[in-house]
Every structure is written in C-alpha cells, then in structure tokens.
Phi, psi and omega in degrees: 000321180296320180296322178296316181297318179294320179295315179296316181299316180299319181296314183285328177293321175301320178295320179295320179301318179296322180292318179296322179295319177298316181298321182292329178283334184272336186241136182246008180300141180300337183267006182301323180300317177297314181300312184294318182291320179292319177296325179299315179298312179302309187293323179293316179297316179297319180299312184298312183288322178296319178298318177302314181297308185298313184291329180279331171295311177300315180301319179297317181288327177295321177301316179295320179298327182270355183280162181296330182295328185264359182272359183269056176077011181276147176291133181299145178286319186224071174294163184310319182293325177291318177303312182295317181293318181296314181292338178293343181295343180292345178298337177301321181299325183256012175241255181298322181298314180293320179296319178294318179297319176303315182296315182294315181295318180302318179295319180293318178298316180296323181291321184276319187253349186300333182271000181270129178292146178296340180274344183289135180270140177225149177270170179296322180294322177294322178297320178297320178297320179295317181294322176298324176295321178296319177299319178301318179296314184292316186273350177050053181290146177246161180289322180275148183295326180294313180292325180296316180298317180296318181298316180289329176299323183279341186249288189299318182293331182292337177284338183267327181215140175290153180285174184294341180282346180291157177298150181301321181295335178279341183276327179199157185297120177069018184288134176227175181297339180285342183275066185298319183297315181293319179299320178299315178298317181295318179294320178294322179294317180300319177299321180292319181295338181262007181274153177300323181299317180296317181297321179300315181293315180297318180296322177298318178294320179295319178298319179293321180296314180290328174297319177296322179299316180288326176298318179298322183279345184301328180301328183279348178255014182289135176303143184301331183283349188269137177286148182303330184280348183280149176286157184257120179285149183298322182291332179289330180292333180275344181269335181266126179233150177232148175300145181304326179299331178272337180287323184304309178297330177295315179295317182297327182289349181286345180302316183297321182283326181283326184242056180289160182300315175263158180307118182288170176301326179297312180295317179297323178296321178294317182298328184259005180299137185302316181297322179292315180295319179295317179296318179298318180297321179294321178296314180299315181298320181295320186269354175256003179289144183296341177298336179298334181292340182274348184281000000 
C-alpha cells in the first residue's frame, strides 16, 4: 500500500510542479513566491491525506469483493472501472481546487504582506508569524469549535472534492447517473473529508509541512559567524533579519524541495506519520467491515 501511495503521490506532485511553473510564468507579482510555496504545502498535505482516504476506501471494498460473503452472486462493490473512475476525482484538487486555493492564498498573502516594503527587514520568527496569519485567513478559523468545524468544512474540503451540487462530469471522469457505485464512493468520501477526524489529521500534516518550510529557510537566516554544521538557536533566528526583497526568492526556492520529482523526505514523512497511518487503518477497517454488505 505504501508503494502505491508513493507512486500516486509522485505522479500528482509532478502534475502540481507543472501547474506551479505555469503560475510563476503567468504572474509577476512580488508576492508570487509566498503564494506558490504556501499553496505547495497545502496541496501536498491535502494530496497525501486524500490519497490515504481513497486508497483505503477502495482497499476495504476490494476486501469485501474478495470475501466469501460477496462471491455468492453479489455485484462487486469496486470493479476495476469503478476504481479508475473514482480515483480520477482527485483531478479536482489539481484543477479547479488548486486554482481556487491559489486565488484565496494570493488574497491572504496580499492582505498580510502587501503593506510591507521590499526594503523592510524581517526575521524568520516574524516571517513565521506572518505565514500563520495567512493560514488564519485561508482556513477561516473561528474561536468556537463549532464555527471552526463549519468554516473548515466550507473551505479546505472543497479544494479536494467538488460538492454534491456540482455536475457529475465535474466530480469524476465520465461520470453519469448510471454510475451508482462511483457516486456512492464519492459521497462516502465527501462525508469523511468533512469529519472532525479528517480535519485533525490534515491539520497535523499542515503544521508539519509549514514547520518543514521554516526549517528549510532557517539556513538563510544563519548568523554569519556560525558554521554551517552548528545548530541554530531560536534566539539567533529572531536577531537575524533580511530585507523582504531577499526573503522572497528564498521562499520561492522552497518549491523545488517540497515538490521534488521523486517523493521527497517531506512526502515520505507524511505518508508514514502515525496519525495518518492510524486514520487510514480506521478507514480501511470501517469499509472492509461486513456491515458494509448490508448497505
């Protein structure tokens, strides 16, 4: 399963790289680097967790299809054509979902950083605070847990899957009203993406992703007197500042490390994260249970 996830992740990340390259050629805004790198973290985390969900839902149904209970003349839950059609729905993340996410992040970046002069110097800790403010804008967090859940339901999940009101053809490749099995899988997946458990796992991945982003950039904020092999103290990061004009290319350069051609250490770490694996196991267990045969 892990090899399948890594192969799928590498394929879709390569697709994301092409999209980011297109965006960089189309936009000349000074803040494009921030937008692209932040979107890269979001999209990779969404991709990894969504792949876990989809492959384990499919895996659960394949188990049922191969079980003795389903061999008694029952119609398969997930024949190959349904699997292919269902998995094609992930294209939304790298199509309309990514475009919408780009727009939202760009507005948030402009709102948070737009008033800062390119000559103004900022430290890595200040940069982290700015990015956290951008995340607040993008994720539309609320103070109350109920409102927070509702806010994320309306935003983050919509980038990964179109809602039920979307046309069937927009939900999966070649989908029509006759494709009852695929529609059932999509609806079940949508319910999972809107669950609190899914958001907790996704948020854990996002926190790890942005932490990795800042770790990568820390080298550029290293005091001149410090040797490359030495660890960087937190207080030194607040003392070293760079003009925003020099920070932008540093941020922009993170695209290559986050979206490498082969699964990066970051992607592999997400695939093997305990919370992700535990959530995936729960999804598989739920969809491979014999109770599914009664639905």
